[in-house]
C-alpha positions in Angstrom: 78.6 19.3 49.5 80.4 21.4 46.9 77.8 24.5 46.7 77.5 25.7 42.3 75.6 28.8 41.4 75.2 29.7 38.2 74.2 33.7 37.5 73.6 35.3 34.7 72.6 38.6 33.5 71.4 40.3 29.4 72.6 44.0 28.3 71.4 45.0 24.7 72.7 48.4 23.1 71.2 50.0 20.2 72.2 52.4 18.2 75.6 54.9 18.1 77.5 55.4 21.2 77.4 59.1 22.4 73.2 58.7 21.4 71.7 55.0 22.5 70.8 53.5 24.3 71.4 50.4 26.3 69.5 48.3 29.2 70.4 45.5 31.7 68.1 43.3 33.0 68.9 40.3 35.6 66.6 36.4 35.2 65.6 37.0 39.4 64.9 40.6 38.0 65.7 42.3 40.4 67.2 44.6 38.1 66.0 45.8 34.4 67.4 49.5 33.7 68.7 51.0 30.7 72.2 52.5 30.4 73.8 55.2 28.6 77.4 56.7 28.3 75.4 60.4 30.2 75.3 58.2 33.4 78.4 56.0 32.7 80.0 59.2 32.4 78.4 62.8 34.3 77.1 62.8 38.0 74.0 63.5 36.9 71.0 62.2 38.6 69.7 60.2 36.5 67.5 56.4 36.4 69.7 54.6 34.4 71.6 52.5 36.3 76.0 52.2 34.7 78.5 48.7 34.6 80.7 50.6 37.5 77.7 51.2 39.6 76.7 47.9 38.9 79.6 46.4 40.3 80.1 48.7 43.0 76.8 47.4 44.7 78.0 43.6 43.7 81.3 44.4 46.0 79.3 46.0 48.6 77.0 43.2 48.9 80.0 41.0 48.4 82.1 42.4 50.9 78.9 43.1 54.1 78.1 39.0 54.0 81.9 38.0 53.8 82.3 39.9 57.1 78.9 39.4 58.5 80.3 35.2 57.8 83.5 35.8 59.0 82.1 37.8 62.8 79.8 35.0 62.9 82.9 32.3 62.3 84.9 34.4 65.8 81.3 33.8 67.7 80.5 37.1 66.9 76.8 38.0 68.1 74.1 41.3 67.2 76.1 41.7 64.0 75.6 44.7 61.7 77.3 45.7 59.2 77.0 48.5 55.7 79.6 48.7 53.1 79.4 51.4 50.9 81.6 51.2 47.3 83.3 54.1 45.3 84.2 53.0 42.1 86.5 55.3 39.7 86.6 55.1 36.0 89.1 57.5 34.6 89.9 58.0 30.9 93.1 57.1 30.9 96.2 56.9 27.9 94.4 54.2 26.9 90.6 54.9 27.3 89.3 54.7 29.8 89.6 51.7 32.6 88.8 51.1 36.5 91.4 52.5 38.3 90.3 52.4 41.9 87.1 51.7 43.9 86.6 52.5 47.5 85.0 50.2 49.7 84.2 51.6 52.8 82.2 49.9 56.0 80.7 50.1 60.0 80.1 48.1 62.0 78.7 46.9 65.3 78.4 43.1 66.7 78.2 42.8 70.7 82.3 42.4 71.8 84.2 43.8 68.8 86.9 45.8 69.8 88.5 48.2 66.1 91.2 46.3 66.2 88.8 42.5 65.7 87.3 44.6 62.6 89.7 45.8 61.1 91.6 42.9 60.8 87.7 40.6 60.1 87.3 42.8 57.7 90.3 43.5 55.6 90.2 39.7 55.4 87.0 40.2 53.7 88.6 41.8 50.8 90.9 39.7 50.5 89.1 36.7 50.4 85.4 37.4 49.3 83.9 36.7 45.7 84.0 39.5 44.7 87.0 41.0 45.7 89.2 38.1 44.5 87.1 38.8 40.6 87.9 42.1 41.2 92.2 41.3 41.4 93.2 43.9 39.0 91.6 46.8 40.8 93.1 48.2 43.4 90.6 48.5 46.3 91.3 50.6 49.7 89.6 49.7 52.6 88.3 52.5 55.5 86.3 50.6 58.2 84.7 52.4 61.2 84.0 50.2 63.9 80.3 51.2 65.5 79.4 51.2 69.3 77.5 48.5 69.6 
């Protein structure tokens, strides 16, 4: 049986880019947040989100599910996988670009070796739907197998 799912999000921007504010929300209600140029291009701790943070969250979430699925398919049990995604936004001659996403994953499973974990994580990076959607961006991967 084929699965086809559509997810919705909406955003609105008011004002100029330097001084305006946007609001973004998902239909599920899991996200309902303001965003601004300030939250996008500075490191200040601001309660607002930004598009790059959301891309990173989407990739980290999809990737951990993909790794867990591949581990389960490989017969591993007691699976525990965590990932962090750091999305790099750079100003280049042509404007702002997401130039790289640094994906870091750690995990454990009964009987899992370092080499098998690295191989499975690489396979997940190449096959998870969000990674595929971000194919125009360099995604680097660092793996750490945790004793389990």
